C-alpha positions as CSV (number, residue, x, y, z in Angstrom):
1,X,22.7,14.1,5.6
2,X,21.8,10.4,6.4
3,X,18.2,11.0,5.2
4,X,19.4,12.5,1.9
5,X,21.8,9.6,1.4
6,X,18.9,7.2,1.9
7,X,16.9,9.1,-0.7
8,X,19.7,8.7,-3.1
9,X,19.8,5.0,-2.6
10,X,16.1,4.7,-3.3
11,X,16.4,3.8,-6.8
12,X,7.4,-22.3,1.6
13,X,6.7,-25.5,0.6
14,X,3.5,-26.6,-1.2
15,X,1.0,-23.7,-0.6
16,X,-2.7,-23.3,-1.3
17,X,-3.6,-19.7,-1.0
18,X,-7.1,-18.4,-1.5
19,X,-7.9,-14.7,-1.3
20,X,-11.5,-13.8,-2.2
21,X,-12.3,-10.3,-3.4
22,X,-15.6,-8.6,-3.4
23,X,-17.4,-6.9,-6.2
24,X,-18.1,-3.3,-7.0
25,X,-21.5,-1.8,-6.2
26,X,-21.3,1.4,-8.3
27,X,-24.8,2.1,-9.6
28,X,-24.6,5.3,-11.5
29,X,-22.5,4.7,-14.6
30,X,-21.9,0.9,-14.4
31,X,-24.4,-1.8,-13.7
32,X,-22.0,-4.4,-12.5
33,X,-23.8,-4.8,-9.2
34,X,-26.4,-7.6,-8.8
35,X,-30.0,-6.8,-7.9
36,X,-30.4,-6.4,-4.2
37,X,-33.6,-8.6,-4.1
38,X,-31.4,-11.5,-3.0
39,X,-28.9,-11.2,-0.1
40,X,-26.4,-13.9,0.9
41,X,-26.0,-14.3,4.7
42,X,-23.7,-17.3,5.0
43,X,-21.5,-19.4,2.7
44,X,-20.5,-23.0,3.5
45,X,-17.7,-23.7,1.2
46,X,-15.7,-26.9,0.6
47,X,-12.7,-26.9,-1.7
48,X,-10.7,-29.9,-2.8
49,X,-7.2,-29.5,-4.0
50,X,-5.5,-32.0,-6.2
51,X,-3.1,-34.6,-4.6
52,X,-0.8,-34.7,-7.6
53,X,0.5,-31.6,-9.5
54,X,-0.3,-33.1,-12.9
55,X,-4.0,-32.4,-12.1
56,X,-4.7,-28.8,-12.8
57,X,-8.3,-28.8,-11.6
58,X,-9.8,-28.0,-8.2
59,X,-13.3,-28.8,-7.1
60,X,-15.7,-26.8,-5.0
61,X,-19.2,-27.1,-3.4
62,X,-21.1,-24.1,-1.9
63,X,-24.2,-24.1,0.2
64,X,-25.4,-20.5,0.5
65,X,-28.0,-19.2,2.9
66,X,-29.9,-16.4,1.1
67,X,-32.8,-14.1,1.8
68,X,-35.2,-13.5,-1.2
69,X,-36.7,-10.0,-0.6
70,X,-38.9,-9.9,-3.7
71,X,-40.5,-12.6,-5.7
72,X,-38.3,-13.7,-8.6
73,X,-37.7,-16.4,-11.2
74,X,-34.0,-15.7,-11.5
75,X,-30.9,-16.0,-9.3
76,X,-27.8,-14.1,-10.4
77,X,-24.2,-15.0,-9.4
78,X,-20.8,-13.4,-9.9
79,X,-19.2,-16.3,-11.6
80,X,-18.1,-17.0,-15.2
81,X,-14.6,-18.3,-14.6
82,X,-15.5,-21.5,-12.7
83,X,-17.5,-24.2,-14.4
84,X,-20.8,-24.4,-12.4
85,X,-23.0,-27.5,-12.8
86,X,-25.7,-26.6,-15.3
87,X,-28.4,-27.1,-12.7
88,X,-28.5,-25.5,-9.2
89,X,-30.9,-26.5,-6.4
90,X,-32.8,-24.2,-4.1
91,X,-34.4,-25.3,-0.8
92,X,-37.0,-23.3,1.1
93,X,-35.8,-23.5,4.8
94,X,-39.3,-23.6,6.3
95,X,-41.6,-25.4,3.8
96,X,-38.6,-27.6,2.5
97,X,-39.8,-27.1,-1.0
98,X,-37.2,-27.8,-3.7
99,X,-36.6,-25.6,-6.8
100,X,-34.6,-26.8,-9.7
101,X,-33.1,-24.4,-12.2
102,X,-34.4,-24.8,-15.8
103,X,-31.5,-23.0,-17.6
104,X,-28.9,-20.4,-17.3
105,X,-27.2,-17.6,-19.3
106,X,-23.9,-15.8,-18.8
107,X,-23.0,-12.2,-19.4
108,X,-19.3,-12.1,-19.9
109,X,-19.3,-8.4,-20.2
110,X,-20.7,-8.0,-16.7
111,X,-19.1,-11.3,-15.5
112,X,-22.4,-12.7,-14.2
113,X,-24.4,-15.9,-14.6
114,X,-28.2,-16.0,-14.3
115,X,-30.0,-19.2,-13.4
116,X,-33.7,-19.3,-14.4
117,X,-36.5,-21.2,-12.6
118,X,-39.9,-22.2,-14.0
119,X,-41.6,-21.6,-10.6
120,X,-41.9,-18.3,-8.9
121,X,-39.5,-18.1,-5.9
122,X,-41.4,-16.3,-3.1
123,X,-40.1,-14.1,-0.4
124,X,-38.3,-16.1,2.3
125,X,-35.2,-17.9,3.5
126,X,-33.5,-20.4,1.2
127,X,-30.5,-22.6,0.8
128,X,-28.8,-22.4,-2.6
129,X,-26.7,-25.5,-3.5
130,X,-24.2,-25.6,-6.3
131,X,-21.1,-27.5,-7.4
132,X,-18.3,-26.3,-9.6
133,X,-14.7,-26.8,-10.7
134,X,-12.0,-24.4,-11.7
135,X,-8.6,-24.4,-13.5
136,X,-5.3,-24.0,-11.8
137,X,-3.0,-21.8,-13.9
138,X,0.8,-21.9,-14.2
139,X,1.0,-18.1,-15.0
140,X,2.3,-16.0,-12.2
141,X,0.2,-13.0,-13.1
142,X,-3.1,-15.0,-13.4
143,X,-6.1,-14.7,-11.1
144,X,-7.4,-17.7,-9.3
145,X,-5.4,-20.7,-8.4
146,X,-1.8,-20.6,-9.6
147,X,0.8,-23.4,-9.4
148,X,4.5,-22.7,-9.0
149,X,7.5,-24.7,-7.8
150,X,10.7,-24.0,-5.9
151,X,13.4,-25.9,-4.0
152,X,13.5,-26.0,-0.2
153,X,16.7,-25.9,2.0
154,X,17.5,-29.5,1.2
155,X,17.1,-28.8,-2.5
156,X,13.9,-30.8,-2.7
157,X,11.4,-29.7,-5.3
158,X,8.2,-28.4,-3.8
159,X,5.0,-27.2,-5.3
160,X,2.8,-24.2,-4.3
161,X,-0.8,-23.6,-5.2
162,X,-2.0,-20.1,-4.6
163,X,-5.1,-18.0,-5.5
164,X,-5.4,-14.4,-4.5
165,X,-3.9,-11.0,-4.7
166,X,-6.6,-10.2,-7.2
167,X,-6.2,-7.0,-9.1
168,X,-9.9,-6.4,-10.0
169,X,-13.4,-7.4,-9.0
170,X,-13.6,-10.4,-11.2
171,X,-10.8,-12.2,-9.4
172,X,-13.2,-14.0,-7.0
173,X,-14.9,-15.7,-9.9
174,X,-11.9,-17.9,-10.5
175,X,-12.3,-19.4,-7.0
176,X,-16.0,-19.7,-6.1
177,X,-19.3,-17.9,-7.0
178,X,-20.5,-14.9,-4.9
179,X,-24.0,-13.5,-4.8
180,X,-23.6,-10.1,-3.1
181,X,-21.7,-6.9,-3.9
182,X,-18.8,-5.5,-1.9
183,X,-21.2,-3.5,0.4
184,X,-22.7,-6.7,1.8
185,X,-20.8,-8.9,4.3
186,X,-21.4,-12.5,5.0
187,X,-20.1,-15.3,7.3
188,X,-18.0,-18.1,5.9
189,X,-17.8,-21.7,7.0
190,X,-14.8,-23.2,5.2
191,X,-13.5,-26.8,4.8
192,X,-10.5,-27.7,2.7
193,X,-9.4,-31.1,1.6
194,X,-5.7,-31.3,0.9
195,X,-2.6,-33.7,0.7
196,X,-2.0,-35.3,4.1
197,X,1.6,-34.2,4.5
198,X,0.6,-30.5,4.8
199,X,-1.4,-28.3,7.2
200,X,-4.2,-26.0,6.3
201,X,-4.8,-22.5,7.8
202,X,-7.5,-19.9,7.3
203,X,-8.9,-16.7,8.8
204,X,-10.2,-18.6,11.8
205,X,-8.8,-21.4,14.1
206,X,-9.4,-24.9,13.0
207,X,-12.2,-27.0,14.6
208,X,-11.0,-30.4,13.4
209,X,-8.6,-32.2,11.2
210,X,-9.2,-35.7,10.0
211,X,-7.8,-38.2,7.5
212,X,-9.9,-39.0,4.5
213,X,-9.3,-41.4,1.6
214,X,-6.6,-41.2,-1.1
215,X,-3.9,-39.9,1.2
216,X,-5.8,-36.7,1.9
217,X,-6.8,-34.8,5.0
218,X,-9.7,-32.4,5.7
219,X,-9.6,-29.3,7.8
220,X,-12.8,-27.6,9.0
221,X,-12.5,-24.0,10.4
222,X,-14.6,-21.9,12.8
223,X,-17.1,-19.7,11.1
224,X,-15.8,-16.2,10.4
225,X,-17.5,-13.1,11.6
226,X,-19.4,-11.1,8.9
227,X,-16.7,-10.0,6.5
228,X,-16.2,-8.9,3.0
229,X,-15.6,-11.9,0.6
230,X,-12.2,-10.5,-0.5
231,X,-10.9,-10.9,3.1
232,X,-11.3,-14.7,3.0
233,X,-8.0,-16.6,2.8
234,X,-6.8,-20.2,2.9
235,X,-3.3,-21.6,2.9
236,X,-2.1,-25.2,2.8
237,X,1.6,-25.8,3.5
238,X,4.3,-27.6,5.4
239,X,5.5,-24.6,7.5
240,X,7.8,-23.9,10.3
241,X,6.8,-21.2,12.8
242,X,8.7,-18.3,14.4
243,X,7.4,-16.5,17.5
244,X,8.2,-13.2,19.1
245,X,9.6,-13.3,22.6
246,X,6.1,-12.7,24.0
247,X,4.9,-15.6,21.8
248,X,1.9,-13.5,20.8
249,X,2.7,-13.0,17.1
250,X,3.4,-16.1,14.9
251,X,5.2,-15.9,11.6
252,X,5.0,-19.0,9.4
253,X,7.6,-19.7,6.8
254,X,9.0,-22.4,4.5
255,X,12.0,-23.8,6.4
256,X,14.8,-23.0,8.9
257,X,17.3,-21.8,6.3
258,X,15.7,-18.4,6.0
259,X,14.6,-17.9,9.6
260,X,17.2,-15.3,10.5
261,X,16.1,-13.1,7.6
262,X,12.6,-12.8,9.0
263,X,13.2,-11.8,12.6
264,X,13.1,-8.1,11.8
265,X,9.7,-8.4,10.0
266,X,8.4,-10.3,13.0
267,X,9.7,-7.6,15.4
268,X,7.9,-4.9,13.3
269,X,4.7,-6.9,13.3
270,X,4.7,-7.2,17.1
271,X,5.7,-3.7,17.9
272,X,3.3,-2.2,15.4
273,X,0.4,-4.2,16.8
274,X,1.2,-3.2,20.4
275,X,1.6,0.5,19.5
276,X,-1.6,0.7,17.6
277,X,-3.5,-1.0,20.4
278,X,-2.0,1.3,23.0
279,X,-2.1,4.6,21.1
280,X,-5.1,4.3,18.7
281,X,-7.3,1.4,19.4
282,X,-7.5,1.0,23.2
283,X,-11.2,0.4,23.1
284,X,-11.3,-1.6,19.9
285,X,-11.8,-5.3,20.6
286,X,-10.1,-6.8,17.5
287,X,-9.8,-10.2,19.2
288,X,-13.5,-10.4,19.6
289,X,-13.7,-10.8,15.8
290,X,-10.5,-12.6,14.9
291,X,-8.9,-14.6,17.8
292,X,-5.4,-14.5,16.4
293,X,-3.6,-13.2,13.3
294,X,-1.1,-15.4,11.6
295,X,1.6,-13.9,9.4
296,X,2.8,-16.1,6.5
297,X,5.9,-15.6,4.4
298,X,5.4,-17.1,0.9
299,X,8.2,-17.6,-1.6
300,X,7.8,-15.6,-4.9
301,X,4.4,-14.3,-3.8
302,X,2.8,-11.4,-5.7
303,X,2.5,-9.0,-2.8
304,X,0.4,-6.2,-4.2
305,X,-3.2,-7.2,-3.8
306,X,-6.0,-6.7,-1.3
307,X,-5.5,-7.5,2.4
308,X,-6.9,-10.5,4.3
309,X,-8.2,-10.6,7.9
310,X,-6.8,-13.0,10.5
311,X,-4.1,-14.3,8.1
312,X,-1.6,-11.9,6.5
313,X,0.4,-13.0,3.4
314,X,3.8,-11.5,2.6
315,X,6.2,-12.2,-0.1
316,X,9.2,-13.9,1.6
317,X,11.6,-11.9,-0.5
318,X,9.8,-8.6,0.3
319,X,10.2,-9.0,4.1
320,X,13.7,-10.7,4.3
321,X,16.2,-8.5,6.0
322,X,19.6,-8.9,7.8
323,X,21.4,-6.0,9.2
324,X,24.8,-7.3,8.1
325,X,23.6,-8.0,4.6
326,X,21.2,-5.4,3.6
327,X,21.1,-1.6,3.2
328,X,19.1,0.9,5.3
329,X,16.8,1.3,2.3
330,X,15.9,-2.4,2.5
331,X,15.1,-2.0,6.2
332,X,12.7,0.9,5.5
333,X,10.9,-1.1,2.7
334,X,10.4,-4.1,5.0
335,X,9.2,-2.0,7.9
336,X,6.7,0.0,5.8
337,X,5.2,-3.1,4.2
338,X,4.8,-5.1,7.4
339,X,3.4,-2.1,9.3
340,X,0.8,-1.3,6.6
341,X,-0.6,-4.8,6.6
342,X,-0.7,-4.9,10.4
343,X,-2.7,-1.7,10.4
344,X,-5.1,-3.2,7.9
345,X,-6.0,-5.8,10.5
346,X,-7.6,-3.1,12.6
347,X,-9.4,-1.5,9.7
348,X,-10.9,-4.6,8.0
349,X,-14.0,-4.5,10.2
350,X,-15.2,-1.3,8.4
351,X,-18.0,-2.0,6.0
352,X,-17.4,-0.3,2.7
353,X,-20.2,0.8,0.4
354,X,-18.3,0.5,-2.9
355,X,-15.0,-0.2,-4.6
356,X,-14.5,3.6,-4.8
357,X,-14.2,3.7,-1.0
358,X,-11.3,1.1,-0.9
359,X,-8.9,4.0,-0.6
360,X,-10.2,4.7,2.9
361,X,-8.9,1.5,4.5
362,X,-5.7,1.4,2.4
363,X,-4.9,5.1,2.8
364,X,-5.4,5.0,6.6
365,X,-3.4,1.8,6.8
366,X,-0.5,3.3,4.8
367,X,-0.5,6.5,7.0
368,X,-0.8,4.6,10.3
369,X,1.8,2.1,9.3
370,X,4.3,4.8,8.3
371,X,3.4,6.8,11.4
372,X,4.0,3.9,13.8
373,X,7.4,2.9,12.2
374,X,8.4,6.6,12.5
375,X,7.7,6.6,16.2
376,X,9.2,3.2,17.0
377,X,12.2,3.0,14.7
378,X,13.2,6.7,15.0
379,X,16.5,6.2,13.2
380,X,14.7,5.4,9.9
381,X,13.0,8.8,9.7
382,X,10.2,6.9,8.0
383,X,7.7,9.7,7.8
384,X,10.2,12.1,6.3
385,X,11.3,9.5,3.8
386,X,7.8,8.5,2.8
387,X,6.7,12.1,2.5
388,X,9.4,12.9,0.0
389,X,9.4,9.6,-1.8
390,X,5.6,9.1,-2.3
391,X,4.5,12.7,-2.4
392,X,7.0,13.7,-5.0
393,X,6.4,10.6,-7.1
394,X,2.7,11.2,-7.0
395,X,3.1,14.8,-8.1
396,X,5.5,13.8,-10.9
397,X,3.1,11.1,-12.2
398,X,0.2,13.5,-12.2
399,X,2.3,16.0,-14.1
400,X,2.9,13.6,-17.0
401,X,0.0,11.1,-17.0
402,X,-3.8,11.2,-16.8
403,X,-4.0,9.6,-13.3
404,X,-7.5,9.2,-11.7
405,X,-8.3,11.0,-8.5
406,X,-8.5,9.2,-5.2
407,X,-12.2,8.7,-5.6
408,X,-13.7,8.0,-9.1
409,X,-16.6,6.0,-10.4
410,X,-16.1,2.5,-11.7
411,X,-17.3,2.1,-15.3
412,X,-16.3,-1.5,-15.8
413,X,-14.9,-4.3,-13.6
414,X,-11.3,-4.0,-14.8
415,X,-11.3,-0.3,-13.7
416,X,-10.6,-1.6,-10.2
417,X,-7.0,-2.2,-11.4
418,X,-6.7,1.6,-11.0
419,X,-6.8,1.0,-7.2
420,X,-3.1,0.8,-7.2
421,X,-0.3,2.0,-5.0
422,X,-0.4,5.4,-6.6
423,X,-3.8,6.2,-5.3
424,X,-3.0,4.9,-1.8
425,X,0.2,7.0,-1.7
426,X,-1.8,10.1,-2.7
427,X,-4.4,9.2,0.0
428,X,-1.5,9.0,2.4
429,X,-0.3,12.5,1.5
430,X,-3.9,13.9,1.9
431,X,-4.4,12.2,5.2
432,X,-1.1,13.5,6.5
433,X,-2.2,17.0,5.6
434,X,-5.5,16.4,7.5
435,X,-3.6,14.9,10.5
436,X,-1.5,18.1,10.9
437,X,-4.5,20.4,10.5
438,X,-6.7,18.8,13.1
439,X,-4.0,17.5,15.4
440,X,-2.8,14.0,16.5
441,X,-5.3,13.8,19.3
442,X,-8.4,14.6,17.1
443,X,-7.1,12.4,14.3
444,X,-6.5,9.2,16.3
445,X,-9.6,9.6,18.4
446,X,-11.6,10.0,15.2
447,X,-10.1,6.9,13.7
448,X,-11.0,4.8,16.8
449,X,-14.6,6.2,17.0
450,X,-15.0,5.5,13.3
451,X,-13.8,2.0,13.7
452,X,-16.1,1.3,16.6
453,X,-19.2,2.7,14.8
454,X,-18.8,0.7,11.6
455,X,-19.1,-3.0,12.6
456,X,-22.7,-3.5,11.2
457,X,-22.7,-6.2,8.6
458,X,-24.7,-4.2,6.1
459,X,-24.1,-0.5,6.1
460,X,-23.3,2.1,3.5
461,X,-20.0,3.6,4.5
462,X,-18.2,6.2,2.5
463,X,-15.6,8.9,3.0
464,X,-18.4,11.3,4.2
465,X,-18.9,9.0,7.2
466,X,-15.2,9.4,8.2
467,X,-15.3,13.2,7.7
468,X,-18.5,13.4,9.9
469,X,-16.8,11.6,12.7
470,X,-13.7,13.8,12.5
471,X,-15.9,16.9,12.4
472,X,-17.7,15.9,15.6
473,X,-14.4,15.3,17.4
474,X,-12.9,18.5,16.0
475,X,-15.9,20.6,17.1
476,X,-15.6,19.1,20.7
477,X,-11.9,20.1,20.9
478,X,-10.3,23.5,21.5
479,X,-9.7,23.9,17.7
480,X,-11.9,26.9,16.7
481,X,-10.8,27.3,13.1
482,X,-14.3,26.8,11.7
483,X,-12.9,24.2,9.3
484,X,-15.4,22.2,7.3
485,X,-13.6,18.9,6.9
486,X,-16.1,17.4,4.4
487,X,-15.8,20.3,2.0
488,X,-12.1,20.5,2.2
489,X,-11.4,16.8,1.8
490,X,-14.0,16.2,-0.9
491,X,-12.2,18.8,-3.0
492,X,-8.9,17.0,-2.6
493,X,-10.1,13.4,-3.1
494,X,-12.1,14.1,-6.3
495,X,-9.5,16.1,-8.1
496,X,-7.4,15.1,-11.1
497,X,-3.9,16.6,-10.8
498,X,-3.2,19.3,-8.2
499,X,-3.5,23.1,-7.8
500,X,-0.6,25.4,-8.6
501,X,0.1,28.1,-6.0
502,X,1.9,31.3,-7.0
503,X,3.7,33.7,-4.7
504,X,4.2,37.3,-5.7
505,X,6.3,39.7,-3.6
506,X,6.2,43.5,-3.9
507,X,9.5,44.9,-2.9
508,X,8.1,48.4,-3.0
509,X,5.6,48.1,-0.1
510,X,6.8,44.7,1.4
511,X,3.5,42.9,0.7
512,X,3.4,39.3,-0.4
513,X,0.4,37.6,-2.0
514,X,-0.2,33.9,-2.4
515,X,-2.8,32.9,-5.0
516,X,-3.9,29.9,-6.9
517,X,-4.0,29.0,-10.5
518,X,-6.9,26.5,-11.0
519,X,-6.6,26.1,-14.8
520,X,-5.9,22.3,-14.4
521,X,-8.6,21.6,-11.8
522,X,-12.0,20.1,-12.5
523,X,-13.9,21.8,-9.7
524,X,-13.0,25.5,-9.8
525,X,-15.3,26.7,-7.0
526,X,-14.9,24.2,-4.2
527,X,-11.3,24.3,-3.1
528,X,-9.9,24.6,0.4
529,X,-6.1,25.0,0.5
530,X,-4.2,25.4,3.8
531,X,-1.3,27.8,3.6
532,X,1.7,27.7,6.0
533,X,4.9,29.8,5.8
534,X,7.8,31.2,7.8
535,X,10.3,33.9,7.2
536,X,14.0,34.4,8.0
537,X,13.3,36.9,10.8
538,X,10.4,35.1,12.4
539,X,11.3,31.4,12.2
540,X,8.4,29.0,13.0
541,X,8.5,25.5,11.5
542,X,5.8,24.0,13.7
543,X,3.0,22.4,11.7
544,X,1.1,20.3,14.3
545,X,-1.5,21.8,14.1
546,X,-0.5,25.0,12.3
547,X,-2.5,26.7,9.4
548,X,-2.0,30.4,9.1
549,X,-4.1,31.1,6.0
550,X,-6.7,29.4,3.8
551,X,-7.3,29.8,0.1
552,X,-11.0,29.0,-0.6
553,X,-13.6,29.5,-3.3
554,X,-14.6,32.7,-1.6
555,X,-11.0,34.0,-1.3
556,X,-8.6,32.7,-3.9
557,X,-5.7,34.7,-2.7
558,X,-4.2,35.7,0.7
559,X,-1.9,38.6,1.7
560,X,0.9,38.0,4.2
561,X,1.8,40.6,6.8
562,X,4.6,43.0,6.0
563,X,8.0,41.1,5.7
564,X,11.5,42.5,5.9
565,X,12.6,43.2,2.4
566,X,15.9,41.3,3.0
567,X,14.2,38.2,4.4
568,X,13.5,35.0,2.5
569,X,10.1,33.3,2.8
570,X,9.3,29.5,2.9
571,X,5.8,28.5,1.9
572,X,4.2,25.0,2.5
573,X,6.3,24.0,5.5
574,X,7.5,20.3,5.6
575,X,5.4,19.8,2.4
576,X,2.2,19.9,4.5
577,X,0.0,20.5,1.4
578,X,-0.3,18.6,-1.9
579,X,0.0,21.5,-4.4
580,X,3.1,22.6,-6.2
581,X,4.3,26.1,-5.7
582,X,5.3,28.2,-8.7
583,X,7.8,30.4,-6.6
584,X,8.5,27.9,-3.8
585,X,11.0,30.3,-2.2
586,X,10.1,33.9,-2.3
587,X,13.4,35.8,-2.6
588,X,14.9,38.4,-4.8
589,X,15.7,36.5,-8.0
590,X,18.5,38.9,-8.9
591,X,21.7,36.9,-8.7
592,X,23.4,39.2,-6.2
593,X,20.5,38.9,-3.8
594,X,20.0,35.1,-4.0
595,X,21.0,33.8,-0.5
596,X,19.7,30.2,-0.7
597,X,23.1,28.9,0.4
598,X,22.5,30.5,3.8
599,X,19.0,29.0,3.9
600,X,20.3,25.5,3.3
601,X,23.1,25.8,5.9
602,X,20.5,26.4,8.6
603,X,20.2,23.4,10.9
604,X,16.6,24.4,11.7
605,X,15.4,23.6,8.2
606,X,13.5,20.3,8.0
607,X,15.0,17.8,5.6
608,X,11.6,17.2,4.0
609,X,11.6,20.9,3.0
610,X,15.1,20.6,1.6
611,X,14.5,17.4,-0.4
612,X,11.0,18.2,-1.6
613,X,11.9,21.7,-2.6
614,X,14.6,20.3,-4.9
615,X,12.2,17.7,-6.4
616,X,9.5,20.3,-6.8
617,X,11.8,22.6,-8.7
618,X,12.7,19.9,-11.2
619,X,9.1,18.8,-11.6
620,X,7.9,22.3,-12.6
621,X,10.8,23.5,-14.7
622,X,8.3,24.8,-17.2
623,X,7.6,27.5,-14.6
624,X,11.1,28.4,-13.3
625,X,14.7,27.6,-14.1
626,X,15.7,24.8,-11.7
627,X,19.4,25.1,-12.5
628,X,19.6,28.7,-11.2
629,X,18.0,27.5,-8.0
630,X,20.2,24.6,-7.3
631,X,23.5,26.4,-7.9
632,X,23.0,28.1,-4.5
633,X,22.4,24.9,-2.5
634,X,25.2,23.7,-0.3
635,X,27.2,21.0,-2.0
636,X,26.9,18.6,0.9
637,X,23.4,17.8,-0.3
638,X,24.2,14.6,-2.2
639,X,20.7,14.4,-3.5
640,X,21.1,17.7,-5.2
641,X,24.3,16.7,-6.8
642,X,22.7,13.7,-8.4
643,X,19.6,15.6,-9.7
644,X,22.0,18.0,-11.5
645,X,23.5,15.2,-13.6
646,X,22.5,15.0,-17.2
647,X,23.7,11.4,-17.3
648,X,25.1,8.9,-14.9
649,X,28.9,8.4,-14.4
650,X,30.9,5.5,-15.8
651,X,32.9,3.5,-13.3
652,X,35.7,1.0,-13.9
653,X,37.2,-1.6,-11.6
654,X,40.9,-2.6,-11.6
655,X,42.4,-5.4,-9.5
656,X,45.8,-4.8,-7.9
657,X,46.6,-8.3,-6.7
658,X,49.9,-7.8,-5.0
659,X,48.4,-5.0,-2.8
660,X,45.3,-7.1,-2.0
661,X,42.9,-4.4,-3.2
662,X,40.6,-3.3,-6.0
663,X,40.6,0.2,-7.3
664,X,37.3,1.8,-8.4
665,X,37.6,5.0,-10.3
666,X,35.5,7.3,-12.6
667,X,36.2,6.7,-16.3
668,X,34.3,9.8,-17.5
669,X,34.6,13.3,-15.9
670,X,32.1,14.1,-13.2
671,X,31.5,17.0,-10.9
672,X,34.1,17.4,-8.2
673,X,31.8,16.9,-5.3
674,X,29.6,14.1,-6.5
675,X,29.2,11.3,-4.0
676,X,28.7,7.8,-5.4
677,X,27.5,4.9,-3.2
678,X,29.5,1.7,-3.7
679,X,28.4,-1.6,-2.2
680,X,30.3,-4.9,-2.5
681,X,30.7,-8.4,-1.3
682,X,33.8,-10.7,-1.3
683,X,34.4,-14.4,-1.4
684,X,35.6,-14.4,2.2
685,X,32.2,-13.3,3.5
686,X,29.6,-13.3,0.7
687,X,26.8,-12.6,3.1
688,X,28.3,-9.3,4.4
689,X,27.5,-6.3,2.3
690,X,30.2,-3.6,2.6
691,X,29.3,0.1,2.0
692,X,31.6,2.9,0.8
693,X,31.4,6.3,-0.8
694,X,33.3,7.3,-3.9
695,X,33.8,11.0,-3.3
696,X,37.0,11.5,-5.2
697,X,38.3,10.2,-8.6
698,X,39.0,6.8,-7.2
699,X,38.4,4.5,-4.2
700,X,40.4,1.5,-2.9
701,X,38.5,-1.6,-1.7
702,X,40.3,-4.2,0.3
703,X,40.0,-7.8,-1.0
704,X,42.4,-10.8,-0.9
705,X,44.1,-11.5,-4.2
706,X,42.6,-15.0,-4.4
707,X,39.0,-13.8,-3.7
708,X,36.3,-12.7,-6.1
709,X,34.5,-9.4,-5.5
710,X,31.0,-8.3,-6.7
711,X,30.3,-4.5,-6.8
712,X,27.0,-2.6,-6.8
713,X,25.0,-5.2,-4.8
714,X,21.2,-4.7,-5.0
715,X,21.9,-2.1,-7.7
716,X,22.3,0.6,-5.1
717,X,24.3,3.0,-7.3
718,X,22.8,4.7,-10.4
719,X,25.9,4.3,-12.6
720,X,27.2,2.3,-15.5
721,X,30.2,0.1,-14.8
722,X,32.9,-2.1,-16.4
723,X,34.1,-5.3,-14.8
724,X,31.7,-5.0,-11.8
725,X,32.1,-8.8,-11.2
726,X,35.9,-9.0,-10.6
727,X,37.5,-12.4,-10.4
728,X,41.1,-13.4,-9.6
729,X,42.7,-14.8,-12.8
């Protein structure tokens, strides 16, 4: 009941932030990658931020150690959005010969600049030196450096420069030039000059800080391990710091006025880190790469970009939570976000071969983050909530839009915008399916082995590498299913839309057949679909691991053993698999035999089955009549009552001053058993959010006659209203 109510409710000081993203290396359809005849090994970068906010220009200088693998007269850079000096200089590290560029051209379609040299550059090691400047934007959704302002706890106006959260491969070009594609890692030596009243942080600990001219300071950081460029991050701010009780996890934030709201996020960060180390990554030496991870809460930050390593940025608003102020929904959102980014810290060492493989890290991080919160904060039922919320939403989006599969080929740089939360949520659903098929032990041992085997700076890593590791561990276990993980998962991650399963029951001989309709699938001969089911007489809701049948390219239908004619059947237990089912519940569809009310009154039925079944029915109403189905579900299911509404109810608020109360009642008729969540705050304690349920025609809320009251805090309820801000007059 609590879980279904929760589903119903689902409805800093001057900063310099630099997140650098890599580039795509797709080479079949799109020639965005640069030639591999030049490889960058090390970047020494110095950035200078303006001392006064009227100056919207930053300056940079890069010394890049490169290897020239084949003779050339051209050096290509990913950079068209910073203004590079027209001439760059190249130094041969052994002979000390100096090369000066003679000219350059830019291809704005491919976002590259090519510097030409009169002399032939021979094979060898070189230092490439270049200077540049870039523009700081005042648009929140821009790439590169952004300038924003806010007021601190003392109402003083503060400024924030930030650059990062890039949505596509060209984002790095707004900050500094990059030579290599995503598949190549490099080390980074970073120095930042910044206003003296602030402190600079980056991925690595600082080596030195010193005062320089014009009221500026300079911070020089330790060299990073070999990392992808998009993992680089810099922040300059006047920050306070919170620590956990163990003082192992620091959270930096703008000022003391918001400290209480961040303790829950800090607790999630520490407990998630400890759980992952103990349960998944016992042999993974994360600290050997990044000595310490700093978590930073940034006001009004756009919190939907690529992760960093060693320094994690959160939107302050996205991780603020107080038990007495906020709803349980808010708690789940904070926990899920924090845990996912913590999990990313363990996965960042994996070398990815292309942008198409970004889903591996993000999908695993989403799954592990959700899994950890589910184990630690058991009252949140996080896995159940995430399964229903993300799986159903993914299915619904794929039903009505042309969404790309998890893996697709990049045709142009801006296609990387398609690497959004939708694809990571779908990846989560598919990884959860695989987790239950191969077992927790095999899954987490595979993840750790995969992580340990992929720390080479230059390596072509794709999904097949992950499947190969899992296959080896699976074959060494007691699981003798003969499952080919690569074939099964490659089917799922390359598909548009999803398969439709149909269930037909013969009441003459008691046989039931489950078969697939692949009319909307792109690969009609490579599917592997696990099938789970249970019946009324032989109840078995175990799915870990538990696959009874497989639908494959060789056998596109399965027969179930003889079943009692009076029994119902449930297929796809706990929404293990990603397809929709045409007849999700195999029962007699004559009205007098429909006994779904008995089914939903059973305490053994998992809530993910209940909730997802309802959502699935309404998502495929072009196959069956959803209204006939829901009429037989117990009315205590609030989620069902809301899904049956053609429109939302109208509420009105009336103050009765002499009784010190406010009456909330339904203006328009609504179903008798509809439950409406009502949240409110009063003038006496504006920080305490009260919760109540309107389950009859009216509801009384206590409030002093001289106090104001605000109803529907955080827009929890899905209803229209009159006078929701109710003052005493």
